[in-house]
N, C-alpha and C positions, 0 to 999 in steps of 0.2 A: 503493499499500499503506499501511496505518496501522499504526504500532508503538508501542504504549503501554509506555513503560519507566519509570513512575513509580509504580510499586506500593507503595514505602514510604510515599508520600504518601496514596493511597488506592486501592482495588481495586474491580474490577467484581465485583458480587455473584454467587455460584453461583445457578443456576437454582432450586434447592430453597430458598434464602433468598428469593429474589424471589416465589416461590409462597406461602410462609408469611406473609410480611410483607402481601401483597395480601389473603390470606384473613382475617387478624386485623384488617385495616383496613375490610373491606368485609362480613364475615359474622360472624366472632366478635370483635366490636369493643367488648365490655362492659369496664367498670372492674374490674380484679382484686379491688378491695375491694368490690364490689356482693355483696350476699347472694343475688341471684336466679340464675337459670341462665346469663344471659350473664356475669355476674361469676364463676361457677364455671367456665365454659369459659374464660375468660380467665386466671384463676389456674392452671388446668392447663397453659396454655402456660409461664407463669413457672416453675412446678415442674419441668417437662420439661426446660426450658433449664438450670436450675440443677443438675438431675440429671446431664445430659451433661457440663457444664463441671466439676463436682466430680469426676466419674469421671476425666476427662481429666487432672486434676491428683493423683487419689488422696487427696483431701481430703473433709471433712464438708461437706454441703450447706449447712448454716448458716454456714459460713465464706465463702460468696460473697455479695458485696453488689454489686447491679447499680448502675452510674452512667451518665453521660452520654457517657462515653469516657475516652481515657487522660489527658487533662489534669485531669479531675476525680478520676479515681483516684489520680493523683499528689498532687494537692492534699490529698484526704483522708488519704491515708498520711502525708504529711509533716506537716501541720498537725494532723491528729488525733493522730497519736502524739506528737508534741512537746508538745502541750498537755495530753495525758493524762499524760505522764510527766515533767514538767519539775521535780517535786519531787526526782527523782532525780539530776538535773543538766541542763545546758543546752548539752551539747556534741553536735554532730552531724557526722559525717564523709560526705563525697561525693567525686566526682571532678571534674576540671576539663573534662570533655567530656559533661556530661550534657544532656539535653534541655532546653529553654527552660521547660517546665512543671515541672521539678525544680529548675532553676538560679534562676529567678525566684521560686518558691515559697521556696526556701531564702533568698533575699534578703529576702522579707518576715518570715521568721523571724528572721533576723539583726537587722532593724529592731525585733523585739520582744524583744531582749536575748540572743538564742541565738548561741553561738559556733560558727561553721562552719569546719572544715578541709576544704580542697580538695586532693585529691591528684592529681598530675601522672600522665601516662602516658607510656609509651616508644614507640618509632617503631612498634609494632604496635598501639598503642593500649590497652595492658594497664597496669593499676596494678601497682605493687611490693607483694606480700604482706608483706614486711618492713617495708616503710614504712607500711602499714596497721597492723601490729602495734605499731609504734612510736607511732603517732597515737592508739591507744585509751587512754582514760583512765577512771578510776573514775566521772566524771560523764558519761561518753559514754552517751546514751540512744537513739541512732539511727545507722545507717549506711545510706545510699542509693547503690546502684551499678547502672547499667543492665546487662542482660543482653547486648543486642547494640547496638552504636552505631548510630544511625540515618543517618549520614553516610557512613562508611567499612565498616561491616559487622563491626568487631572484636568479639570475643567475650570478654568478661570470665571470669576463673576463679572462677566463682560458687561453686562447691562448696568450693574453698580458702578463698574469703573467709567463707562461713558458718561453716566449721569453726574459723577463727581468732578470729571474733566469739565463737563460743559458749565457746571455750577461754578467752579472755582477760578478756571482759566479757559473761558470759551474760545479764546484765540488759538489754543493749541489743538494741533490735529492729533487724532486717536487712530493709530494703526493696528490692524489685528492681523496676526498670521493665522489664518484659517485653513491652513493645509491639511491638517489632521481632523479638521471640524467640518468642513463643507461636504455635503453629501450624507452626513451623519446627523446633522441638525438643520432645522429651518432657521436660516440666518437673515434678518431684515436689517441691513446697515443702518438705514435712516431711523428707525425705531430705537436701535441700541446706541445711537451716537457715534457709530464708526465712520470715520471719513476715508480710511485706506483699508482694503482688504485683499489679502494675498491668497491665492488658490493655485493648485497644481493638479492637473489632468491625471497623472498616472497613479494618483493616490485613490481614485474613485473609479476604476475600471476604464479608464480613458487612456490615451497614447502617452508616451513619454515625450519630452521635448516641447510641451505646450502648457500653458496656463494662463492666468488672467490676473489683473489688478483692478480692483473697483477703485475709482477715484471720484469722491462727491464733487459735483460740478462746481461748487464754491471753494474747493481746496485747491491752494497753489503748489504745484508740483512741476519741476523742471525735468524734461527728458534726460535720459542717460544716453540714448542712440539717436544721432542725427543722420539724415540722408534725404530720402525721396519724399518724406512728409507723409508717409502712410499713417493711417489711425490719428487723423488730424494733428499731425506733427508730433504726437506724444511717444510713438514708439516706430521710428522709421526701419524700412526693410521690407523685402518682399513678404506678403504674408504667408505663412504656414498653413495653405488650404486644408490639406488632409489632417493635420493636426488639430486645426480648429474645428473642423467639421466632426472629427472624432470626439474632440471635447464637449462638443454641442449634444452629440448623440448620447455620450455617457451621462451628462448632466440629465437629460431627457428621460434616460432609463433610471437613473438612481432616484430621481424624484417621482417616479410613477409608483403608486402604492408605497409611498415612502415609509410610513410608519411600520408596515409589515417587514420592509427590510431592516429597520432599525430594531425591531423585536426580534428578528432572527440573530443579528449580531449580538444582542442582550443574552439570548438563550444559550449561545455558544460561550459567551463570557462567564455566564453563571455556571454552566456545565464544567467548564475547566476550573473555575474557583473551588467548586465543590469536590471535584474528583482529585485536584491536587493535594488536598488534605491526606489522601491515603499514601502520599509519597513522603517517606521520611527525611527530616532536616530541610523543610522548604519555608521560605517566608514570602508571602505575596505583598507586593509593594503598592498595588493598585487598590483603590477603593472598590468595594463591593457594589454590584447592582448598578443603579442609574445614578449614583454618585459621582461616577466618573465616565468617560466616554465608552462606548459599546465594543469597541474593536481591539483595545489594547489591554493586555495582562502582563505585568512586569513580575517576575518571580526570581528569588535568590535561592541558590542551592548550596547548603553548607559543604564544605570539604572538597569542591571541585571547581576549577577555573571555568568560566563561562565559554572560553574558546574551545578548551577541550570537549566540553559537553555539547557544544554546538557541532563540531565535526563528528562526534560520535552519534549525534542524532542524525546528521546528514547522511551517514552511511546506512541508516536504516529508513532513508526517505522522508525524513521530517525536517523541515526547513524553518529556522527561527533566526532571530537576531540577537546579537550581544551588545547592541546600542544602536545609535542612528547609523543607517547605511551611508548617509551623506557625509559622515565624518569617519567612516571606517578605515581610510587610508591614514588617519592620524591617530593612533591608539593613544588613549588616556582614559582617566577615570572620570566617569560621568558626573558633571556639576549638578545635574538633577538628582541622582541618587545621593550625593552627599547633602544637596539642599533639603530633601525630605528626611534626612537623619538615618539612612541606611547604615547599618554598623560597618566599621572600617573592613573587617574580615569578609564581608559580603560584597563589597563594591566591585570587586573583579570576579563574582560569582553569580552574575544575574543575566537572565535571558528575557527577551520580549517575545511574547506570543501575540500577533495580531492577526485578526480575522478580516475576511471579505465574504462577498456573496456566494462564493462557490465553495466555501467550507461546510461541514456537517459534523455533527456530533461522534459519528463513527471515527472519524479522524483525530478527535480529541481522546476518545477511548483508547485508540491505538497508541497514542503518544504517551498516555499515562502508563500503560503496561511496559512500552520500551523504557521509560524513565525508571521505573521499579526495577527492571532488569539491569540497566546500565550503572545507576547510580552506586550500588554498593561496591561494584568492580573499580570503578573509577576512583572512589574514595579510598579504597584499600591501596590503589597504585599510588595515589598521591602520598598517603602517609608513609609508603615505602621509600 
C-alpha cells in the first residue's frame, strides 16, 4: 500500500485540473496578450480563473494578481507594501513562527532599514492580541500573520487581529499568508480586515508554479516585476495560462461541496490522533479537532530522529515530512516547535502528517501498524 501524507508540501491535482492544463498546453496554447483568436481563447481562461477566485473570496476581480506561487506572493506583498508605504513609517510586525518566505523576506527588509517586531506564540501557536495591540505604533505600516501554521496547523485569530489593526492603526496594511488555509476555510478578506492575501495553487490540488495575491484596491503596493505591463502593471510577464487555468479549476473543485471536503479532512485528522495513542512514546503537537487546521498533525516520536523514521516509513510506501518542504535544503531546528514549547529532546524527532482529498482511513491504519513495527527496532538501534 502507498500512503501519501505530505499534502502540505504538495498535492496530487484533481482530474479537472489535469484536463484543463493539458488542453491549454496542446490546444488553446496562445499567448493571452496576442490579438488573434488563439490569444483571445487564452485570455478567456485567465478571466474565468480570476472570476472563480474573486467569487470565492467575495472580492473584485481586479484585486487578484496571479503569481508563480506562495513565495512570490509573500515577497510581493511584503516588499511591495513596504516600499510603497515607507514614507508613513518603517515598522513591520510579524510572528516568530512564519514560513521562510515571510521570515527571510522580512530579513531582507530589515537590511534595508525596516524595523521588524517578532511576536511570540503560546503553546497552542497563537499570538497574544494584547501584545499585538501594544506593539502597534504610529509608524507601523504593515502586519503579517499566517492564517494556518504549516508545521503544526495552529490557526491564528485572524478576525481579531484585523479588528485590532483597524482600530489602533488603520493606516497599517494587514497581510495574511493563507497558503495552508485557502481551500480549507471560507476566507472573506474584506470582512476580516485583510488587505493582502497570499495563496499557492499546489497546496489545494492545483498545479505547481502558480498562485495569486489578493490586493485590496485601496492598498498601495509596488510591483516586483517590470516589463510588458500585464495584469495592470502589477506583475509583468507572459501569463502562465495552463497554470492559471488549472488553479481556477482547483478552486472551483475545492469549494464545491466545501463543507463535506473539510469534514473529510477532520475525520482523517481525528482518526490519526485517536490511533496514534496506540503507539508508544508519541507526543502530538497539534490541537485536537476543530481547534486547529483540518489537514495537519505534528507528532514527536521519543528516541528516534525524524529523518531516520521518515526514510524507514518511505521504504514502506508511507510519505510524510520532517518539516517544511520549502526549507528542507536548509536543515535546522524548527522555530515553530521551539515557539510552542516542544521539549528539546523532541525537536529533532518530529514528523508532520498532512492530508488531502485523496486520503482515506485505511491508509492511516496502515501507517499506524507500520509505526508499531518500526519504532521499537529504530529505538534499539539508536540506543546502541
